[in-house]
Steps between C-alpha positions, in 0.01 A plus 500: 500500500415644849130487584315809365203682644172626363660822398548337161122575441594864444713416208222277364246782530735748328591276216151343447556139585392282794688275738330157542441397853490121523378324801729212610386212732809279486869494423426329166279796407768747605754327282275505194410869535860610548636278220248638246536856619873464447444342159283798408729747663203665668444624866273296721304525824462180687202518731456304823131502579265390782461145372879437515526686838228281653710200388805637696690611188564869570862474623598194297378640161653845579835336582488284192412789268787703638738204459386428140498861394881498533522289188296738273574851363141640487348696790308279730249627770371306795147620558243438769164460341156589644605539867215616721700541820763737616690247705527270193662789301751541783567127490551517126746791532698288751490208251672707232204604279571806287148613419176468698130522422250589769149425389252678722255550212209335681522750792330839499703761315632672815616165655661401165693826505606472862626144471673562162664813632635301796643235268657767272667657803666181614591379154652833386714507807690205350465614138239248398216630273134429570206400280158605627152408373184699449179349372392140509626238253279201456575132474706261715830603644669256733169341581327833582200562278353835392165454314440699176221700662745616772758633265570877535685681224768739613364861514729742336472779759545254784812364337661843497414559865623146600837542340544849639411390857693172505807562288481156334741437218253305281129437503298193416169600342170340419419570138333173391766237557440203740709250688488148363396397152217686322169343419459748214739743326573790732457855389734741672375857568793662315352851523489462881856382497611804296325735737649335807858522349449861425388557859768307686803488271654191667530143361162324483470124577263262315398203710335197332726500199420130420265483208476865390527523122843624376363807320341631819819438699708697253254792498498501886878516497490801280269671749707452814500131597864424611446162687279212413432215733483143369417201724218267382643442156837414652360244733294340227796477264727358772251234607414409141867436424528293808194287426618434145836379620348277770287324234819398320731445802286445805800424726739777388469827697793653329368473149152624632671807658686576181183468293306728734776764486507474115122550476516790750788662293277514192242700688755725666650566146156588354424750784835662474429561130163651596662737752747631241766235452679479163503873474744756646482402863814289540711504810868436576 
């Protein structure tokens, strides 16, 4: 199927499911994510984040996702995750990305609006949707750390102004999730989420999906979450599978790769089910 773009989030919001956004750091991870998404007949967003980009993987991963997407029949989006720089967004557009996130959430509100609006202008000129962020999500994201005391939940009124002034297509919000694995069970501010959705009426994005209890995820989807990001659990599953295979066949990289992909596919399958898989959201 031809590469899709983030417009699929509108359908997710309207029909009360979420599209999983899986971060990929290698070709093997791309293969596992696409194969399991095809097996579950469920749309997928494959994210290329700053860790992969720092390791010179922007163009190569984008090209590989586009190539492999030809062999599946589900919508596949190539998404730039947590970009902080206008020029990087332009580079991603030239590399074939079909969805972009600009994260200026650590800037003052006016500067966040200005940068996000500029990104929206250039992306919309080539029909690529934009995800913005308002509020500060804690934890570790691509080696950047935000301490718990520095977390700022997304204000409802500010969210409405932000969306109106920037024209973003989706909004990442801070409602109690965190990047990385949780040291204690998270508690999402679902009432705040409900109020934000009523104020903005666009797809809401939940970052830090790894480790949130399933019942909270399902409730969040019913209140407007249309995209959920997963990264840490994927990397852990992939590396655990690799390590187990190496213990048995220390000199066989092929069996290790297959084991890592199999382990990752189990996690991808679980998260697809959490987002709404095995219901009425099949694609052809």
